[in-house]
N, C-alpha and C positions, 0 to 999 in steps of 0.2 A: 507654646508647649510642644507642638509637633517638631519645631526646629530644634529644640533642646533634646527631645527624645531621639531624633535622627542621629545625633552625635554618638549614641551608644550602639547603633546598629552594625552588625557584622563583625568580622574578625579584627578589623582596624578601628573598632569602636573606641571612643575616647572617654576618659573619666570626666565626671561632672561633680563639682562641689555643691553640696546641698546644705542650706541652713537648717538647723533643727528648730522648729517653731516653738517648742515648749521650753527649750533651754537656750537663752540668749548667749550668743558668742560661740556656741558649739556648732559643729558641722559634721557632715558625713561625705565620704568620697565614694562614688558608685558608678558602675557601668550598667546598672540595672535599670531598664526602661521604665518599669512600673514605679520604682522609687523616684525617678526623675519626674514622672507624670504626677505622682502624689504630692511632690514638693512645689509644683507650679500653682500659681494663683493669680488673680487679676482683680483690680479695683473696679473694673467694668463688669457690671452684673450680667450683661449679655454674654461677654467673653467667658466669664466664670461658668455660666450655664453650659456653654459649649464644651468647656474643659471637663466638667463633671460627666457629660455624656460620653466623651472619649475615654475618660478614666474607667467608666463602667464597662466599656467594651474591652479595654485592656485587662481589667480584673477578671472578667468572664473567661478570657483566653487563659490567663494565669491559673484560674481555678480548675479549668478543664484539662489543660496540657502542661502547666507548670512553667511555661516559657512563652515567648512570642508576643510579649507586651509591646515591644518597640515596633515590631512588624504590624501589629494590629493598628496602632496609631498612625503609622506611615501609610498603610492602605486606606484607612478611613479618611485621612486628610486628603489623599489623592483623589478618592471618589468624590468627596465634597467639592474640592477645588475645581475639578474638571466639570462637574455638574453645573456649578455656578457659571462657568465659562460658556457652556453650550446651551443651557436652558434659556429659551426665549419666552416671550409673553404668551404665545399661543401653544406652548408645550404642555401636553397633558401629563402632569407629574405622576398621576396614579398609574397610567400606562407605562411610563418610563420606569417607575419603581418595580412594577411587575416584571418588566423585561430584564432589569438588573438582577432581580432575585433569581429568575430563570437561568440567566447566564452564570450567576454565582454557583448555582446547583450543578451546572455543567462542569465548571472548574473543579468543584469538589469531587465529582465522579472521576475526572481525569487525574487529580492528585491521588486519589485512592488507587486508581489503576497503575500509576507510575511507581507506587510504593514498593520497595523491595524488602524481603524478609530480613530480620536482624540476625547477624552473626556476631561473635565476639569481636572480630576485626572491625566490623562496621560500628559496633557499639563504642569501641575505643575512639573511632574517628568522630562520632557524635559528641563524645565526652570532651575531646580536644577542642572542637569548635565552640561548644557551649561554655568552656572554661576560659574563653578568650586566649586560647593557645597556651595555657598553662599545662605543660606536659606532665608535671608531677601530679597535679590534681586529677587530670584526665586518666592517667594510668592507675592511680590509686582507686578511684571510684569504679572504673570499668573492670578492674581485676576483682574487686569485691563482688560485683555482680556475677562473676564466674562461679562463685561458691554459694550464693544465695540471692534471691530477688528481694530480700528484706534488708534494706540499707537505711540507717538513720544517721543523724549528725547532731553535734552539740558543741557549744563552746567549752574550752577547758582552760585551766590555769597554766598549762605547760606552754613552752615557747615554740612549739612546732606542731605539724600535722601528724597524728598517730591514729592507729586503728585498733580495734579489739573485736572479738567475736564471742558471743554467748548464745546459749539456747534460749529462744524467746517464744512467746505465745501469740498466735494470730487467730483472729475471729473474722469470719466472712460476714460482717455487718459494719455499717458505717453510722455516722451520727444521724439522729432523728430530726435535727434542726440545724440550719446553717448559722443560727445565732450563737452556737457553741464554738464556732471557729475563732481561734485567736492567732493562728499563723496564717495570715491571709494569702501570702504568696504560695504556700504549699497547700492551702485550702484544707487545713487540718485543725483539729482541737487537740492541743498538747497540754497534758496535765502532769505536773511534777509531784512525785510523792503523794499520789491520791489515795483516799480511802475508796473501797470498792464494795458496793452492795449487789449481791447476786440473789435474785428471787424469781419465783414463778407466780407470786401474788401480784395481781394487777393493782397498781397504785391509783386510786381514783380520787383521793384527797390528801393534802399534805399533812393532815393530822396523823396519818398512818406512820409517818417518818419524822414527826415533829422533833423528837429528841435527837435524832441523828442530825437533822439540819442545824439545830442549835449547837451541837458539838462541832460541826464542820465550820460554822461561822465564828464561834468563839475561839477556835484553835487555828483559824486561818488555813484550813486544809482544803484541798481540791477533792471533788467527789465524782465518781463514775457510778452510774446505776445501769446494771444489765438486767432488764426486766421490762414488763409492759406497763405503760402509764397512759392515762387518758389525755385527750387534747387539752382539756382545761388545766390539768397539772402541767403539761408541757408548756402551755402559754405562760404560766406563772414562772416556770424556770427560765423561759426565754427573757422575760421582763427583768428578772433579778440578775441574770448574766449580763444583759445590756447595761444595767445600772452599775455594774461592778460590785454587786453585793455577794456574788457567788462565783467560784471557779468550778465549772460543772460540765459534764457531758453525759449523754444518755444514748444507749444503743438497744435495739430490740434483740431479744435472745435469738441465737442462730438455730437454723433447722426447725423441725416440727416434731411433735409426738415424742416417741421414745428416744429418737436420736437427739432431740433437744435436751432431754433430761440428762443424757450421758455427757453431752458437750458442756452443759452448765456445771455438772459435777467436776468435769475436767478443769474448767476455768477456776472453780472454787478451790480445787486441790492445788493448782499452780500459784494461786495468790494467797494461799493459807487462809481462806475465808470459809465461813459457814454458808451452805446453800440453803436459803430459807424457802423451802418447798412445801406447799400445802399437800402435794401428793405424798410427801414423806412424813406429813404430820407436824411440820415445823414452819408455819408461815410467819408473816411479819409480826404477828402478835408476840413472837418470841425474840424479836430483834434486840440485839445487844451490841454495843460499840465493839466489844472484843470479838464479835463475830464477823466484822468487816474485814475484807481483804486489803492488801497493800501492794504497791509496786514502786519501783524506782521512777518509772515514767510510763504514761499511756499516750499513744498517738492514735487519734480517731480520725480516719479519712472519710471520703464519701462512701466507700464500699467495703473498707477493711479497717480493722482495729489491731494495733500491735501493742502488746503488753510486755514491758521489760521488767522481769521479776527481780525482787530483791535477793532472793535465794532460790535456786532451782530445786524443785521437788523431785530429786532423782529416784527416790523410792517409789513414788507414784508412777513415774515413767517406766521404771523397770517392771512394775506390776502389769502395766499394759503390754509391754513387750513380751512378757512371759505367757500371755494368753495363747493357748493352743488353738490351732485351726482358725487363725485370725481372718476376719472378713476384710473386704476392701474398706469398709467404714472404720474398722479397728485401726487399719494402717493410716487412714486419714486422720484419725484422732491423735495418733502418736506424732504424726508429722506436724499437726497444728500446735501441739504443746511443746515440741522439742526441736523445731526448725532452727537453723542457724540464723542469728541476727547480727549483722555487721554494723558496727558503730564507728563513725569518724569523729575523732576528737580534734577540735580546731583551736590551736593555740598560736600566738604571735607575740612579737615584741611590744607592740602598742595596740591600744584599743581600736584605732583607725584601721590598722592593718588587719586586725582580727575581724572587724566588721566586714571589710572588703573580702577577705578569705571566706567568711561565712556565706556571703552572697554568692561567691563563685562556686563553692561546694554545693550550695542549695540548687543553683542553676544546673549544675552537672547532674546531680541526682535526679532532679525532676525531668530533665531532658532524656536521661537514660530510661526512666520509667515510661515516658511517652513513646520512645523508640521501640521498647519491648512490646508495647500494646499494638501499634499500627505499622511498624516498619519504618523505613527511611526513604527519603528522596534526595536528589542532588540539591545542595545548599547554595548559598550565595545569591539567592534570588533567581537562580537559573531555571528551576522548574516552573516558577511563575512566568518567567520570560518565554520559555518554550511553549507554554500553554497559551500565552497571549497571541501567538500566531494563528490561533483558531478564530480570532475575532478581527477580521480584516475588512468587513463591510463598513459602510459609512453611516450606519445608524448611530444615533446619539448614545444608546446603551452600550454598543460595541466599542465606541471610542472611549467611553468612560472606563469600562472594564479593562480594556487594553492598556490605557494609561496607568490605571492602578496596579496592574500586574507587573508593569515595567518599572514602577517606582522603587521597589526594593533594590534591584540591581543597579539602577541609576543612582541611588543613594550611596550604595557601597562603592561604586566605581565612578571614576571621573572619565571613563572611556566613552567617547561619543560613538553612537551607532551600536550600542550594546544589543539593542533589539534585533539587529541583523545578524548576530552571531549564530553559528550552527547550533543545533540542539546539543545540550550537554556542555557547551563551551561558555565560560564566563570569566570573571575577574577574580584572581587570587589576591586578596588584599595584603597578604603577608609577603608573597613573592613579587607582588606588584607586576603581574603579568597575566596575559590572556591564555588560559589553559583549559584542559579537560578536567572539570572540577571533580568528577567521580574518581578519576585516576589519581587525582591529588588528595583524595580522602576528605573532601569537603561535603559532608552530609548533614542533613537536618531531619528531625523526627517528622514523619508525615502528619501526625496528629496536630503538631504545632501549626503547620502551614494551613491545614484545613480549618482549625478553630480560629486562627487569626483572620482569615478571609470571611468566615461566617459571621463573626462578631463585628468586624469592621463594616460589612455590608448592612448588618442589622441597625447599627446606630447611624450610619451615613444616610440611609434611606429615610430615617426619621427626621434628620436635620434638613434633608433636601425638601421635605414637604412641610417644614415649619417656617412661618414668617411672622410669628408674634410671640413675644416673651412677656409674661406678667410677673412682676416682682415687687417686693416692698422696699421703699426707699424713705428712710426717716419717718416711718409710720404711715406712709401714703402708698397705695398700690397704683 
């Protein structure tokens, strides 16, 4: 699996053909490391166990940073391989693991220190690298981020890439359970044409919304609940989503007290819903299907929810804008319900081309989000390579961490002696030359590099200290 994923790493990454397990004879073409990792399997139960562990690390990186899955697997494989080479019978593995984790923390601090603040020019360079050098996609996405930090994407029936901008609604709350996630790469719960229930009544049993749930299931609709629910109710929703019985997401209401009431009223107005508020004398006992809100799409992330309205409620926005002596909170309300939402529509001549374009656009959008959060570092494995120089002693842990940090640049480049290059100097896979990568515009999001190392080290240290696998074979353990 590691060898297959390596093929996708860096600007010179190659395409991999993947069989579709559920549809005999169909396939997918991808440069996406996590897609390649998910497609790999083995008849050997022990090998399959190892693959699952590495896939978990890659998925965690993807969930946190939106990219870096290939790097995670490359780093983890390097740590494990070097450890197996250097560990002897009398090696105290627990001490070694502690030292490896301490050195990984040192690397993380250095990555954070080397990160540079984002500018539009740097963002465009991140977009170019993450798009596998597709300048059209890179320019399109990075230019959209100049006007708004809210960028979404979807497949379209047209034959090319197009964009549109509308005013959308954002809520500073994410999903209450990871079981609701259905876009695993973006780590989001995406609901198409959902019904939306907005309430301040705490739902402590499903009988309170039994009629609503029956309507949702019978009409094959998705459902978003914005309100408080108990852990028992949440567990029931988790189970039904897992079984495929329900397309659902839940978020806790934003803010607290009087501000919560105002924000919930705003959300209700923008989704043309009734706000079932006990404080206003209309709790869930008055629930009617006609009182539910709707939207074209709802995207629920870890910390933020975006609602794409079917129709903008301009009258309500104008009412808020007309408030005299507006407070900072009033301005915040207006921004949240009328901020610009940029949409990328992905069309292509064939489904194969469309799927690949979709993966590329998704990679670029997620990379840009990560870069905006924590800044950028020099890419191409160069920042890892420069930090590797901090670990020159002969201890086993230093040899392992140094080997792992050099693996990305050695994978991208065939140049021997890459570890001896000066700081900032690395291999430009497109120009096929040794250059100053920062001047050449080869930048990566710092968050991706940090998450990749953290998750690679996490699973690698588990595998280093594992020497027994118990599994069931033909009914026998």
